[in-house]
C-alpha positions as CSV (number, residue, x, y, z in Angstrom):
1,M,12.9,-29.0,7.3
2,T,11.8,-31.0,4.6
3,R,13.5,-31.4,1.2
4,R,11.0,-29.5,-0.5
5,S,10.8,-26.6,1.4
6,L,15.1,-26.6,1.5
7,V,15.1,-26.2,-2.9
8,T,11.9,-23.7,-2.1
9,T,13.9,-21.8,-0.1
10,I,16.7,-21.9,-2.2
11,A,14.9,-20.9,-5.5
12,S,12.9,-18.3,-4.4
13,S,16.1,-16.8,-3.0
14,A,18.1,-16.9,-6.0
15,L,14.8,-15.5,-8.1
16,A,15.2,-12.6,-5.4
17,L,18.9,-12.2,-6.1
18,V,18.5,-12.1,-10.0
19,L,15.6,-9.5,-9.2
20,L,17.7,-7.3,-7.2
21,A,20.8,-7.4,-9.5
22,A,18.4,-7.0,-12.8
23,L,16.6,-3.5,-11.0
24,V,19.9,-2.4,-9.9
25,V,21.4,-2.5,-13.8
26,L,18.0,-1.7,-14.9
27,A,18.1,1.8,-12.8
28,R,21.4,2.5,-12.7
29,V,21.8,2.4,-8.7
30,D,25.6,3.2,-7.6
31,V,25.9,0.6,-5.1
32,T,29.0,2.4,-3.6
33,R,26.6,5.5,-2.5
34,V,23.9,3.0,-1.1
35,L,26.5,0.9,0.9
36,A,28.0,4.4,2.0
37,L,24.5,5.7,3.3
38,L,23.8,2.1,5.0
39,A,27.4,2.4,7.0
40,D,25.6,6.3,8.0
41,V,22.3,4.7,9.5
42,R,22.6,4.6,13.7
43,P,21.7,1.4,14.5
44,L,19.1,1.9,17.2
45,P,16.7,3.7,15.2
46,F,17.4,1.3,12.7
47,F,16.5,-2.0,14.5
48,A,13.8,0.0,16.4
49,L,12.1,0.4,13.2
50,V,12.8,-3.0,11.8
51,G,11.1,-4.3,15.2
52,L,8.1,-2.0,15.2
53,T,7.3,-2.8,11.7
54,A,7.9,-6.5,12.5
55,I,5.1,-6.2,15.2
56,Y,2.8,-4.7,13.1
57,L,3.3,-7.0,10.4
58,F,2.7,-10.2,13.1
59,L,-0.3,-8.2,14.7
60,A,-2.0,-7.1,11.1
61,A,-1.5,-11.0,10.0
62,E,-3.0,-12.2,13.1
63,K,-6.1,-9.9,12.4
64,W,-6.7,-11.2,9.5
65,R,-6.3,-15.0,10.2
66,L,-8.9,-14.3,12.6
67,V,-11.5,-12.5,10.8
68,E,-10.8,-15.5,8.1
69,Q,-11.7,-18.1,10.8
70,R,-14.6,-15.8,11.8
71,L,-16.3,-15.8,8.3
72,A,-15.0,-19.5,7.8
73,P,-15.8,-21.2,10.8
74,G,-13.1,-24.6,10.8
75,S,-11.0,-23.8,8.0
76,E,-8.1,-21.8,10.2
77,L,-5.3,-20.6,8.2
78,S,-1.5,-21.5,9.6
79,R,0.2,-18.0,11.1
80,R,2.9,-18.5,8.8
81,L,1.1,-18.2,5.6
82,C,-1.1,-15.4,7.5
83,F,2.4,-13.9,7.6
84,A,3.4,-14.3,4.6
85,F,0.3,-13.0,2.7
86,T,0.2,-9.8,4.3
87,A,4.0,-9.4,3.9
88,I,3.3,-9.2,0.6
89,G,0.3,-7.0,1.0
90,M,2.3,-4.5,3.1
91,A,4.9,-4.6,0.6
92,A,2.5,-4.3,-2.8
93,A,1.0,-0.7,-1.0
94,R,4.0,1.6,-1.6
95,G,6.0,0.5,1.5
96,G,3.5,-0.5,4.2
97,P,3.0,2.1,6.8
98,V,6.3,3.6,6.5
99,L,5.9,5.2,3.3
100,K,1.8,5.8,2.3
101,A,0.7,7.1,-0.7
102,P,-1.1,10.5,0.6
103,Q,-4.5,10.3,-0.6
104,N,-6.8,13.3,-1.8
105,T,-10.3,12.9,-0.3
106,T,-11.8,15.9,-1.7
């Protein structure tokens, strides 16, 4: 890991913690209640869900990488970059494949 990527990682982690703290304060989240709910989670289904989500995310990122490679031959995006963009898109889409918003098709 280069020095620049280490600094970027530390800075983005600090920003994430600040934003998370602001969200907890502004939304008046009961942190003890959240921790109690997390303590009651069964580990096997939780890790299965996390693992399946990671696999889904990897496959979606690979799909977009291959689509981009087909549309623009010679320009190859890294798997890491495609994974990052797909993760951002998944998070922005109201929870990705788990918490889809209902759509009216009529």
